[in-house]
N, C-alpha and C positions, 0 to 999 in steps of 0.2 A: 394219303394221310392228310389230315387237316392240321392247321396250326393250333397250338395249344390255346385253351381259353384263358380269359382274364384270371390272374392270380396263380396260374400254373408256372412253375419254374421250368425254363427250357435251357438246353445246352447245345453247344457245338461239338461235333465229333471230328477227330483227326484219324486218318487212315494211312498207314504205311503198307502199301501193297507189295506182296512178294509172290513168286510162283508157288512156293510151298506154304508160307505162313503170312498172315495179315495182321499187323499190329493195330490195335484200337486204343485211342486216347479220348478222354472227355475233358470238358472244362467245367468250372464251377458255374452256378447259376448267375453269378455277376459278370461272367464272361471275361475274367481277368487272368486266371491261371489254368494251365493244362496239366493233366496227370495221366500217367499210363494206366490203362484199364484192363485190357485183356488181349490175348493172342488167339486168333481163330485160324483153323486150318483152311487152306485154299482148296476146298473140295465142294461136292454137290450140296452140302449143308450150309455153306457160307452165307448165302443170302437169307436163309431162314433164321440163322443165328443173329445176323446183322439186324434183321427186322425186330427181333425180340429186344435187342439193346436199344434200338431207335425208339421203340414204343415205351419201354420201361423208363428210359432216361429223358424222354421228351426232347429228342434231338430234332432241331429244325434246320440246321445247316451242316454240311459235311465238307471238311477240308481234306482233299485227297492229294497225297504226295505224287508229284510227277517227276520221274527220273530224268536225268540229263540224257540227251540223245546223242552223246559223243561216240558211243560204241555200239556195235551191232546188237549186242545183247540188251543194251539199254533201250535201243529203238524198239525192239520187240516188246519189252516190258512197258514202255511208254504207250504203245498201241493198245496193250491189254488194259492199261489204266484208263485210257480214253473210252474204251468200250464199257468198262465198269462204270464210269461216270454216267454214260447214257443209260445204262441198265438201272442204276440206282435212281436217277432222276425219273425214269419212266415208271418203275415199280413202286417207288415210295413217295413220289411227288415232292421231292426235296431238292433244294438248291445244292449243287455240288460245285465247289470251287477247286480248281487245280492249283497246286502250290509247288514251286520248285523245291525239291527235296535234296538237292545236291549237298553232300557232306553230312546229312543228318545221321546216317548210319555210323560214321566215324565219331561224331559227337556223342551219339548214344552209347557206343562201345566205351568211350572214355568215361561217361557218367556211370555206367555199370561198373567199370573197373575201379573208379574212385569210391563208389558207395557200397558195393557188395564185397564183403571180405572173403567169403567162401569161394575157392577156385571152382568147385563143382557147380555152384549156383551161377557163376559168371559165364559158364559154358552154355547156359540155357539161351538158345538163340531167340526164343520167344520174348525173353526179357529185353533184348536189344530191339526187336521189332516194336514192342509196346512203347519203349522209350523213344524210338525214332518217330512214332506217331505223335507222341507228346511234344517233341521238338517242332514238328511240322505245325501242329495246332498252336503252340505257344508263339512261334514266329508270326503266324497269321494274326493272333490276338494282339501281339505287340504292334504290328504294323497298323492294325485297325485303330488302336488307341492313339497312335502317333499322328493320325491324320487330322 
């Protein structure tokens, strides 16, 4: 994929990778705030669905959450994340930045609890995945602005 032309608004994407679901977040064209966008299933259609979002939203950089490797399960997931990074970079010719996602799920759960009144809606794990992706992306944007 080529970089967008002059005058085209582009965005960064945040990804919270999970073995079942993958949370997607985007930022505004001014690259200042992140928002939860969508949850995709981690299945054979994932990369096709990701490509559609990348093209539709003019994504030029992806911030991919990297789990802590403190526990065996986390190490396995971290290895899957590293493989996904290479796959996205190869297939879509995009820069993928790994970002420490420690505690993002806890923060996302708290955000959902605070902002979603319906107990039934709070149980939607996809909502937490999308919010985790938004936290990952927002942390990156904040860090970039503070340099």
